[in-house]
N, C-alpha and C positions, 0 to 999 in steps of 0.2 A: 367228285368230292363236294360234299355240301359246304357252303361258305358260312352258314350259320345254323343255329338250332333255335327255333321259336321259343321252346320251353325255357331253354338256357337264357335267352334274351329277356324274357319276362321276369325270371327270378333275379337276374343281375340287376335289372331296373329297380326291382323291389329292395334289393340289398343296398344299392346306391342311395335310395331314398332314405333307408334306415340309417346309414352312416351320416347323411347330411342333416336330417331332421331330428333323429332320436340321439345320435352320438355327437351331434353338432360339429362335425368335422368339416374342414374348409374344402373348397372346390379342388384345391391342389391335392389334398389327401385322397379325396374321392377319385380323382383322375388317376392317381398312382395305383389305387386298388383296381380300377377298370383295366389298366394296362396290364397288371399281374394276371388278371382273369383271362384276358385275351391271349397272353402268352401260354397259359395252360391249355385253353381251348384249342389254340392252333396246334400245340403238341399232340393233343388227344384227338385231333381231327373232328372237332365239334361234337364229340360224344356227349350224350345226355348226362347231366350231373347226377341223375338217379343211379347211374351205373358206376359211380365212383367206388374205387376199391383202394386200399391202402398201398397196394403194389404200384398203383399209378403214381402215387406221391413219391415213392422211392425212385421209380424210373425217371420221373420228371426232374428230380433233384440232380441225377446224373446228367440228364440232357442239358439242364440249365448251366451246370458247371462247365460244360464243354463249349458253351456259346461264347461268341466274341461281340464286343460292343461295335455297333456300326460306325461310330465317329472315329474311334481310336484303333479299331482292329485288334484290341487286346482282349484277354479273357475278362469276363465280367468280375468285378470286384466282390469281395466277400460281403461288403455292405449292400451291394445291389442284390446279391443272392439272398441274404438275410431278410431284407425288406420285402422282396417279392414273395418268398416263401411264407413270411408271417401274414401277409395279406391273404394268401390262399388258406392258410391254417384258420384264420378268424372267419373267413367266408364259409368254410365247410363245417366249422363248429356251429355257426348260426344256422346254416342250411339244415343241419341234422335235426333241428327242432321245428322246422316248417312243415305245414300240412302237405302231404304227398311225398315227403322225403323222410319222415320219421322212421317208417318201417324199412327203409332201404339203406340208410346211412347210420354209421356208428360215430358217436361223438369222439371217441378215442382214435379213430382212424386218422383224424386231422393231425394228430401228434406226429405222424410220420413225415410231415413237412419240416420238422425241426432239423437244423444243422447240428453238426457235432459241437460239443462244448468248446473245443479249440477254435472252430471256425467262428463261433458266436463271439468269442473274446476278441478275435482279430477284427470282426465286422463292427463291434461296438467300442473298440479301443479309441480313446481320445488322442488325437494327433496335435502336434504343435501348430497353433494357428499363426501364420505369418501375418504381420501387420506393418504398415509403414511408420516411421517416426514422424513426429509433428514437423520437424524441420524438412523432412522429405516432401510432405504434403505442401508446406509453404513454398518450397522450391518449384513444385509443379505449378501451383497457382500463379507464382511470379512469372514463370516461363510461358504461360498460356497467353495468346494474343487477346486483345480486347478492342478491336476496331469495329467489327460488325455486331449487331444485336445478338446474333447467334453465338458469337464468341463471348460476349458479355454474359450471356445466360449460362454457357458451358462452364465458365470460370466460377460464376456465382454458385453453381450446383455443388462443385467440389468443396468450395469454402463453407457452404451451408451445412453439409453433412459433417464436416470436421467440427463446426461450431456448435452443432446440436446433437450429433449422434443419431440423427433420424435415419430410419431404414429407407431404402430406395423406393419401395412401394409407397411409403407414407410421403416422401419428398415429391414424388410424381403427382400426388393428389392435393398438395398444399395449395391454399389460396391466400391472396394477400391479406385477407382479414385475420389469418391465423398468426400473423407476425406482428409482434409489438416491439418496435425498436427503442421505445422510451423505457420500457420495463426489461429490455433485453431477454425477451421470452417468446417462445413459440407454443401455441396451444394445439396439441395433437388431439383434436376433437374427432372422435370416431364417427360422428354423424356425417363428417365431410371427408376426413382423412383416413386413408386405408392403412390403419394401425394394426399391429399383430394382436390377435385375439380380440380385435375391436375394442381396445382399452383406450380410455381418454385420460390424458395427463398433461401437465404443463412441463416444458423443458426450458430451463434458463440457460443462456449462452455459456458454454464452457470457456474457462480462461485460457484460450489458446493463442491470444495475441490480438492486438487492435487492428492490425492490418487485414486479418481475416474478417473481422466484423465489418470493416470499412468496405470490403467488396460487396457484402450483402446490402449495406446502406446505399452504396452507389447504384446497385442493381434495382433496389425498390424505387429509388428516386427516379431512375430512368423510366420504369414502367409507369409511375404516377405522373411524372412531369412531361415526359416526351410522348409516351403512348396514351396518356390520359386514361389509364385503366383504374377500375374501382376495386373495392374490397372483395367482390365475388369473382373477380378474374383470377386465373391461375398464377401462382407465384413463379412457376417454371413452365411456361407454355410449350406446346409442341411446335415442331418445325412446320412451316407452311410449304407444301410442295404443290407446284402448279404445272400445267402443261405449257411449254414455251412455243414460240412460233415454229420451231423445228419439229414440233410434236414429240418432244422429249420432256420427261419430268425434270424439273429444276427446283432448287430451293429458293423461296421468295419470303424471307424473313420469318417472323413468328406468327403462329396461328393463335386465335383467341380462344383456345381450348386446351385442356390438359392432355398429357399423354395417356394412352389406354393401358399401358403397362410400363414396367421399370426397365425394360430391355434397352431403350435408347440411353438411359442414364449409365448403365454398365458399359455401353459402347463408348460413351464420352470418357469414362474413366480409363478404359483400355487405350484409347487413342491419345489421351493426355499424358499418361505415364509413359507410353511408348515414345512420344515426342520429346519427353524430358530425359530420355535415356535411362529410365528406371523400370524395373519389373512391374508387371500388372498387379495392382491390388484392387480388389472389388470393393464396392461401397460398404458392405458389411464389415470389412476388415477395420474400418475407421472406428468402430465400436470397440474392437480390441485395443486399438491405439489409445482411446480414451480411458479405458479401464486401466491399462498400464500406467498412464499418466496420473490417474487418480490415486493409484497405489503409492505413487511418489509424493504427491502434494498433500494428501489427506493425513492428518496427524492423529485424529481421534475416531472412534467407532461412529460417532455421530456424523462427522464430516463425510466418512465413506458411505454411510446410509443415505445421506442427502445426494451424494454423487450417484449412487445406485438408483435412487428414485428418478433422477434426472434422466437416466437412460430408459426409464419405463419399467423398471424391476420393482416388484412389490417387496421382495426379500433381498437383502444384501448378499445372502448366501447364493442366490441365483447368479449374481455378478461374479462371485468368486469361482463357483463351479463351472459356469458356462464361458466365461471370458477370462477370469483372473488366472494368470499363469506368469511365473517368473521367466523373463527372457533368457535365452541361452547364455548370452554374454553376462547378464547380471548374475545368473546362477553360478557361473564359473568364478565371478569376483567374490560372491558371498562365501563359497566353499573355500576359496583361497584365503580369504580373510579369516575364516574360522580356524584354519591351521595355525595361525599365529596366536599364541596365548595372550590374553588380555587381562589385566588386573581389574576387578570390580571397582566401582567408584569409591566404595567405602574403604577398600584397601589402599587406594591412592591417597585418600585423605589421611588415614592412619600413618602411611609412610612419610607424608609431608609433615605431619605433626611430630613424628619421631625425629626427623631431621632437624626441625627447629629446636626441639628439646636438647639434642645433642650439641648444636651449635651454641646454645645458651650455656650449657655445662662447660663447654670448651672455653668460652669467654670468661666464665666465672673462675675457672682454674688458672687462666692466664693472668687475670687481674690479681689473684691471690698470690 
């Protein structure tokens, strides 16, 4: 059995370049598409894409639905099925217009990769996003040790993400120069910081408590005073790993370089919440925490707009649709409260005025 098809490899390379350069998709999105194409090719035994027929799409859907995830051993989720099939659909639609494929493929044949409407609704349904409370995060920060510089860094990372709502990839690429403790601001400059969609925007510290801000102040002071690091050094440096005398790898403080990815940050979160006896919340869940907090403290549309911009959202509607959600407990309280009839403020005023009038009439009657 052939392990690859040269013609397929060439056209896949061309399509990936099209996604990245023309469609401006991220490397993560391009990799997801390449994975979907590899799944289809493996199923089709590397058959030439020119021989594609809509019956292949139907059979592949059945095959994919019967597969199980390697990590969990469970059936693939509807979301995984949907995303994989949509990558394939878009690829074959594009392929049907390419030289050498136009006469062999039909644009409409790619439609057979569609899931049923029911499965699409299941795959794209919004689920309740679990997020920690601010008190829970503060408890985790307080319970973290702060003896070594590694421990100080780990505690500062969790405090920083709560204070700024920065994404983990952006946090991993921050430099000291991006933080302004006098203005209580961090500049998420896309020229240096790995922000989503490469957007640049300032973030002012969210009002989550002075103790959280102080953790960052102490950490920056340590880097500048004890380590003598400058503005171009990483705010959260990677762990330095060396080979010991026993020829085994061991941790040796901080390295003067940033992390290559955000994976170590997620590991710090997982370990810290576990040590505190709390369920694991990933770094991104802190953004949900801040949105829920903003819904409580913001009293005007302008205030919530500013809160939304602070999270890097150009439109407040993005914050509402992607993050804004009434917590289950709050939802129950609101519905319960609505079951109790409330007099409008004007009715209360009218009632009070009527009572005062009655009392005056009663006093007049008694005096007469």
